[in-house]
N, C-alpha and C positions, 0 to 999 in steps of 0.2 A: 705380439703386436701390442702397442700401447694405444689405448682409446680413451677419449673423453666425450661424454654425451652432451646433449644440448643444455642440460641443466648446469653442467660445469662450465661450458663456454659462455653461458649467459650470466655468470657471476663474475663481474669484472675483477674484483679484488683477488679472488683465488685464481682466476684464469691468468692474470698478469704474472703470477708467481710461477707459472708453468711455462718453461722455455724449451725451444727446440734448436738444434744445431745441425747444419750440413757443412762439410769441409771439402777442400779440393786437393789435399796432399801437398800444398805449397805453403800452408800457413794462412791462406785466405779462408773465408767462411761466409755463410749466410745464417742468420739467426734472428729469432723474434719470440713472441709468445704465441700461445695456441689460438688467440683471436687475431693475431697480426698487429696488435697494439705494441709499438716499440716502447719499451720501458727502460732501456739503457742507451747511452750514447753509442754503444758497440752493436746495437741491433741494426740490421739492414739486410737487404736481399743480396747485395754484393759488396763484401769487404775484400778488396784485392790485396794480395801480397806482392808488392812491386819489386822487392828484393828478397825473394823467398829465403827463409820463412818470415822475414820482417818487412818493414816499409809498408805497413798496412793502412789502406785508405778505404773509408766508407764511400763507395761510389754511388750506388743506388740505395736510398733509404727504404723506399717502399713504392708500391703502386696503389693509387687511389682507384677503386673499382666501382663502376656504375652499371647496373643492369637496367635496360630500358625496355619496357613492355607497353606497346601501343601508346607511347608518349609518357607513361608513368615511370618515374625515375626512382630506382632503389639503390642506395649507397651501401656497399658491402664492407667498406673499410671501417676501422675503429681506431680512434686516436684520443689521446689525453691532452686537453687544452686547460688553461686556468679555470678551475671550478667546474669543468664539464667534460664529459666524454662525447665526442662527436666525430664522424657520424655514429649511428648505432648499428653498424653491420653485424655486431655480435648477436643481435636479437634475431637475425635471419640464420644464424649458424646452428646447424643441427649436430655437428660433431667435429672432432679432430682425431686423427690417428697417424701413427708412424707405420707405413706399409710399403716398403721400408722407409720411404721418404715422408716428410710432413705432408699431410693431405687435409685440407680444410673443406668442409661440406656446408653448403648454403642451400636453402629452399625458399623460393619466392613465387607465389601464385602457382604452386605445383611444379615449377621449373627447378631442377636441381643442378647446381654448379659445384664441381669439385676442382679445387686448385691444388696442384702439387708443385713442390719446390725441390730441386736437387742441383748439385754442382757437377761440372765436368772435371774429372780427375786430371791434374796436371795443367789446368787452365784457370785463369781468373774469369770464369764464366758460370752464370747461374741460369738454369732453365726453369721458367715458370709456365706451367701448362694449365689451361682451364678446359674442363670437359663439361659439356652442356647436355642435360637429359631433359627432354620435354615429356609432359604427361602421356601423350600418345605418340610413340616413335614414328608412326606412319603418317603423321600430319605435320603441316607447317604451322608455326606460330607467327602470325603477321605482326610486323612492327617490333620484332625482337632484335635487339642489338646490345652491344657491350662496349664500354669505354674504359680506357686505362690512362691514367695520368701519372707518369713517372715523377717521383719526388727525389730530386738529386741533391746530394751533399758534396761529394768530391772533396773530402777533407781527411786529415789524419784522424785515425780512429780514437785517439785520446782527446781530441778537441771537439768543439761545437761550432757550427756555422750560423751566422746571422745575416739578415738582409744587407746587401751592399751594392755599390755601384760598379764594382770591379768585375761583376759576373758578365761573361760573354753570352749573349742571348741568341747567337746564331745557331740555327739547326740545319745540318746537312741532311737532306732527305734524298734517298735513293730507292731503287726497287727492293722492297722487302727489308729496308734498313733505314735507320736514322742514327745520326752521330751528333753528340754535343761535347764541347770542351769548355766548360764554364770558366776554368781558371788556367792560366798559362803554366803554373807549376804543378798541375795535376794531369794525369793521362786522360785521353779521350774516353768517353763512355759510348759504346756501340749498343744499339738496341735492334737486334734482328727480330722481325715480326711477320705476322701474316694478316696484318690489318688491311681493311678495304680502303681506309682513308687515314692520312696523317695530317693533323692540323697543328701547325706551329702556333703556339699560343702567344708568342711575343714575349713570353717570360712572365710567369705569375709566382709571387712569393706566398707560400703558406706559412703563417707566422705562429709563433708561440706554442710549438709542440713541447710538452712536458714529459720528462723521463723520471718517473718516480724513484727508480732504484738509485739514480744519481743524487736526487734530493736527499734520500735516506743516508747516503754516504757522505753528505756534506759538501758535495761538489756542485758546480753550475749545472743546471738541469733543463734549461729552455733552449730551443733551437728553431731557426727558420729554415725551410727547405724550398728549393727552387723547382718549379714545374715549367719545362721548356716546350712541351708538346702534348698532344692528345692522340692516342691510338684508338681508332673506331673500327669495330668489327660487326658486320651484319651476320646474324645468327640463323637466319631463316633456312639456309642450306648448308650449314656446317655444324659439326658436333664438337669442335675443339678450337681453341686459340692458343698460340704459343708465342712467348716472348723470351728471347735470350739476351740477358744483360752481360756485357763482356768488355774487357779492355782491348779486344781484337775483333775484327770482322767475323761474323758467323752467319749461318743460314738457318732460319727458323724452320724451314722444311725438313731439316735433319733432326728435329726434336725427338721424334720416335726412335731414331737410330741411337742418339745419345742416351736416351732412357734405357733402351735394351742393353746397351753396352755397360751402363752403370749397374743395372740389375745383375748382369752376368758377372761383373767384377765382385759384387758383394756375395754372390753365391760361391765364387771361388774362395773368398775369405772364410766363409762359413765352413766349407769343406776342409780348409787347412787346419781348422780346430780339431779335426778328427773326433768329433763328438756328435751324437744325435740329440743331445739335450738342447732344447731351443734357447734356454737362457744362456748357455755357454756359447752357442752360435751367435746370438745377438750381441753378447759382450765382446766377441771377437771382432765384429764389425765396429762396435763402439771404440775398441782399442785402436783400430786402424786410424781413427780420426786424429790421433795424437802423433802419428808417424808422418813426417813431412820431409820435403827435400831441403837440403842445404848443399849447394853446389852439385857435384855429381853423386853425392852420398846421401844418407838419411840422417835425420835427427829427430828429437822428440819435443813437441810443444808442451810446456809445463802445465798449461791449463788455459781454457778459454773462459773469458774472451781476451784478456789483455796480456797474458804472459807470452814471452818468447821462449826460446829453448835454453834451459838451465842445465848445467852439468850435473848437479846433485839429483834433480828430479829425473833426468834422463837415465842415469846409472841405476837409481833405485828401481825405476819402473821397467827397465829394459827386459829383465827375465819374464815378467808378466805380459808385457805388450808384444814381445816377439817370440820367445822360446815356448811359452805356454800356448801360443797360438800357431805353432808350427812354422815359424818364419825365421829360422836361424840365419838365413842370408841377410835379412834386414838387421839383425843383431850385429853381424860382422860389419856391415856398412856403417852403422852408428858408431861402433867402437873405433873403426878406422878414421872416420871423420873427426871425432873428438881427439884422437891421438895426434892429429896434425896441429892442434892448437896447444899441446902441452908446452909450457914455457916455464923454465926454472923449476921443473918438477911438479908443476901444478896444472890441473885441468881448469878450464874457464868456469867461473860461477854462472855467468850468463852472457848472452850476446844481446847488446842493446838494440832497441827498435830503430834507433837512428842510424844504425850501421857502423857505429864507431868500433874501436878496438874492443875485444872481449875484456870483461872484468874478471879478476882473479881473486876476489875477496871471499874465499871459502877454504876451509881446512878439510872438509869431509868429502866433497865431490871427487877429489882425486882418489881417496881411499875406497869409495864406492866403485870406482873404475875397476879395481882389483876384484871385487866381489862379482861384478858383471862378467869379467873375463872368466872367473872360476865357474860361474853358472853356465856360460857358453860351453866350456870344455866338458863339464859334467853332463850337459844335455846332449851334446853331439858325439861324445866319446872319442874325440880327436882334438889334437892340439897343434896341428901343423900350421893353421892360420895364425895362431898366437905366436908360434916360434918365428914364422917368416915376417910377420907384420907388426907385432906388438911387443915382443919380449925385450928388445933393447930399450924401448921407451919405458917399459915397466922397471927395468934395472936402473935407468937414469932417474926415475922418480924416487926410488928408494934412496939412491945416492944423495939427491938434493935434500930429502927430508932428514937424512943423517947429518949433513953439514949445515943445513939451515937455508930457508928461502924466505919469501915475502911474509910479512905480518908476524915475524918472529916464530914461524913454524919450524920446529927443529926437534930432533930426538934428544932428550935430556940424558944426563948421566945415569939415571935410573932405568933407562931403556924405554920410558914412556914418551909420548909425543906432546910437547907443549906448543901453545899458540896464543896469539893475542896482541893487539896493538890499539892505542887510543882511538876511539871512534869507529872501530871496525867490528862488524858482526860476522862471524866466520862459520858458525854452525847452522843447522837448519832452523834453529830458533833465532831468526835473523831480523826481527822487526826493528825498524829504526825510524824515528820521527825527528826530522831536522838533525840535530847533533845528539839526540837522546837515543842511545842504544838500550832497548828495553831489557834484554837479557844478554849482557855482554859475555858471560861465561868464559872469561879469560883464565888461562892456566892450562889445566888438563881435564877437559870434559870427559865424562865416562864413556860415551859412545865413540868418541875419537880413539880412545885406547882400545876399545873392542875392535874397531875397524882397522887400526894400525896392526894389532896382533894378527887379525885375520889376513891382512895383506902380506905380512911376513910369512905366514904359513903357506899362503897361496904361492908366493915366490919360492919358498923352500921346495914345494912339490913340483913346480914348473921347472926349476933349475935341475932338479933330480931327473925329471923326464927328458930334459934336453941334454943330459950328460954334462951339465955344468956343476960338477961336484963341489968345488971350492965355494962357489956362491951358495949352493944349497946348504952347506954346513954353516956358512956365515949367517944366512937368514934364520936358520934354526936356532942358532945361539942367541941372536937378537930377540927372537920370539920368546925364548925361555927367560931371558932377563926381564923382558916386559911383563911376562906372566907372574914372575915372583914379586916384582915391585907392585903390580896391580893388586894382587891379593893382600899384600902387606899394607898398602896405603888406602885402598878404596873401600874396604869392608867397614860398614857402620855397624858395630856390634850391638849398640843400643837399639837401633831400628831394625836389625836383621835384614839389611839390604845394602845397596851401594850408595856412596856419596855421588852427587851429581857432578861436582867439579872439585878438584883440589888445586890449590895455588900456594906453593910454599907450605907453610904450616896451617893455612886456612883450609877448612873443610866445609863445603856447602851441602847441608843435609836435606835440601829441598827434595821432596818426593816427586820426581818427574818420570816420564816414560822412557827417557834416554837409556836407562840401565837395562831395558829389555833386550837391547842389541848385544849385551854381554852374554846373553843366553841364546838368542835366535840365530846369530851368524854361524856359519859352518864350523869355524874354529873358535872355541870358547876357552877362556882362561879360568873358568870357575869349575869347582868340583860339583858333583850332583846335588849335594846338600845345599850349597849356597845358591846354585841355579834354581832349585825348588823354592827357596825362601824369597829370592828376587821375584819370581813369578807370582808367588802368593802376595807379596807386598803390592805389586802393581795391580793385581786383580782386586785386592781389597779396597784400594783407594782411588784407582784411576779407571777401571774398566766400566764402560757403559755399553748399551746395545749398539751404539753407532761407532765406537772407536775408543781411544784412550784419552783421558783428560791430560792436558799438558802440565797441570800442577794439581796437587792434592787439595781438596776442598777445605781442609783445616789449616792450610797455610795462610798467613795474614795477607799475602800478596795475591791470593786467589781472586779471580774475577770470572763469575759464572756466566756472563752474557757477552756475546760478541755483537755489538750494535753501536749506532751513533755515528759521529763524524770520524774523520781519519785518525785523529788523535786518540779518541776513545777506542776505536777498533784495533789500532795497532798496539795500544797499551794492554789489550786483553788477548792479543793474538796467540801468545804462548804462555799465558798466565791462568790457564784453566780451560780454554777453548778445547773442545773435543776434536781430535783428528782421526778421520776414518782410515787413513793409510797405515796407521800404527796397528790396526787390528791384525794385519797379516803377520808381522813380526811377533805379536803377542801369541797368536795361535801356534806359530812355529815353536816359540819358546815353551809354550805349555806342553806341546807334544814331546819336545825333547826332555823337559824336566820331569814329566810324569810317566813317560813311556806311551807309545801309541796303543794303549789298551782300550777296551770297550768303554770304561768309565770316562776316560779323558776325551775320547772321540764324541761321546754323547754330550759332554759339557761344552765342547767346542761347537758342536752342531746347534746347541741351544742358544 
């Protein structure tokens, strides 16, 4: 369980840097900071995925909460306005915890209020529950009530909303429910509740919210939010209040049922990890947040808050998100879904938020597809699914790469894979600002060769398993040719490691982490001596406690801080920034190169 005490909650600067996230399995989410102060445009209690997993709209930004005790009003919300934080709800906050949902605890005049937030799986619905505990459970507190003012955005989650005359102020009020539809081009927002009174406010604008994280990123950072109504709860004879924000009609009275169902679902996830270690079980639940629906199958969100599903990220993370957590059926679903979008031998790079056609500007996502397939077969010890559903697609991918496809991606005469086109960023080092491709890496990037060789060996083994002898022999011969060329052309004798990119006679000796994949992947082209030297070079210049640097510090292009506006940040994204995901391949490579002995294991553990 993660906890923060009153001292942490009452330090706005550090508290604002601590964020929580709840997801719904559709790409939608609820997220904010541990005080409830929204610091990003993406923060809100209900961000709905209207075309799962994309088409995301911030529907309900937050609830302004007021506790009333005998006429005395205490504001529990916390917001950033120009030059001021107001109200000061964080001063009443005694703690925050994940248990397993976000739980905010407040204390006012001895009365304790605990607010919990979670989403209903498979729905664009967020349940917000308030539990009220009085000093003497056997007595009534006269004049005790609670008010909630929903602050509505109803906007694309990349944009911001400002006061306008187009807003529809009408509130439809029914038994235990209220509905608003502020804009014609956005869905209706339903608020199921247990309030004793609903007061249509006539529409009040709360102006000039500031989102500090957006200001730091160099983006617009002020917003106005619309309050259409007030929910009023008499607390003398009740111990809890429930509000369900949704894009569909719901019943607040089922809040306890939804909570029990979600708790049971998370327990099943923990059990699937087949581990008693609490950290492993918690990480299994965290991993589930990235697995979302796309059509009838599953896909992977590349990151919250603003990424959609990316082919590269999906294939790289698939073994950890699904196989390590005991969910091979989800892995099959993801592979099947992405295989439907293979076009001209390429997996999509990403699916745009706007719902347009997939983008295919990637050379490595397709090659990671082969590694994900290999991992599935190795984990399940059966290949029938691959034979029946994926093999012919895999064959066609190799064929397309041999004869050539988009962005000049093609197998060269030396058996290595070339790629690159003007203005295109095709590897994972893909930062681009306007027309500036920060790390173009045109030609033959080192990790692409490692992935290409690995894919050929995977196909050699699959073809042999499926009795496709001629193809197996062909893939094996292609792999041998690539291995010989790679060792001849990529070894940097002076630095005792691999070049990052070769392009014709040009050799890029930049020391980057990409060469670690030439050791970490299942099938490697390097002998044991060269593998060890690669690991040593990476460890010496790139290893940090948090991951691998994307460029050695002694390189003239090195930038040691990722900060500032979009231009500054993208310019340093792969020019020194440490990437945590590279720690896994580094550990695998270290164990392979040095052997899984006690000394290596101790070094990795440290």
